[in-house]
N, C-alpha and C positions, 0 to 999 in steps of 0.2 A: 663437397655443395660451398660455395664464396656466400662470403655477408653482403648481403644488398649495405649498396655505399650512402652515407647520410646525404641528404640534401646541405645543400650550405649553410650557412645562417643568417638568416638577414639583419639584419639594420631595420628595429620598426622603426616607420616616419608617422612624424607628427601633424594631423590633419592642418593644411594650411588655412591658417590665422589664430591659429591656437599658442603659438607665436607670444602674436600677442594678449591672448587675451591671458596668459601665463603672467607676464609683465603687465598685464591690469590687476590682477587677482594683487602680486604680490605690493605695488603702489600704495593698497585698499589697502591690505591686512600693516602698513605702517603707520594706520592710525585705527588698529583694535583699542578698545579702552574707551574712550572720543567720540561724542558724542558727534553727528552728522546725519546735513539734511540732503534725502537723494531725491533727485524729480525724478518721475515714472515717464515711457511714452501713456501713460493712461490716467484718471479725472483722477490719481492717489497716489499723495507728496507722504512723506516718509521722513519721522525725525527721531532718530534713538541713539540710542548707545551699540557700535558695532561690537558682533558679539565675534563675526570669523565672518570667513568663504568655506562653503563646502558642495562640493561638487558643483552646478550649477544653478546655486544660492548662494543671497547672501543673508548673512542672519541679524538679528537686532536684538538686543531685550528693549526693555521701560520704552517702549515704540510708542509716539503715536501715530496710526495711523491714520491718516487724514483725507474725506470723503471731498474733493475739492466742488463737485456739485451741492454737496451740500452749508457751505458758507457765502453769507455774501462777501468777506472780507478777501483782498488779495493775497496771492502764494507771500510776495513779499513781507505784508506785513503782518503774517497770519506766521512769520518765521521770526521775524522781530519778535515779537512779542512772545512765542518760545524763547529765544532768545535771553530775555529781559524775565520771565515773568517764571521762568522753564516753562519744561516738556508734560504737555497735562497724556499721559500717556496713560492709555487706552487698548495693551497691552505688555504682556510679560519680555516674549517673544515672537518675535513674525520672520517668517520666510518667506523675503524677493527674489525672485524670478532675476537672473544678474544679463538677461537678454531687456529684460522690462525696463533696465537702470538708462536714466538717459548723460545725470548729468550727476556728480555726486561735491558737497565739501562740507566742511567742517564747521560744525554752527559758531565755534571760536569768532569762526572768516568771514560772517555776515558780517556787513558792515552797517554799522546804525544808523541811518540820514536824521 
């Protein structure tokens, strides 16, 4: 009796767009340990120390989760105050869904005007 022929091994393909996502994660991780500002597609703005990216989440430490609806100050003014006076952290650690992020920047790159 002959042994069954094993099926040829196939290379796993990444889902389309995942290469771009890997590149984005690598770029973001260059700023690990630095304070970042993250704008989202929701009413929340995040300012905190970038700790890492795990799966589909970005993790910030010493973070200020700011609900834009609860403040009369404009986002830019709020971010400038955070840079000038320090972050008013209200979370030791927060995990933000990567897909909700619209933009991010280093807090030190915020330009005073």
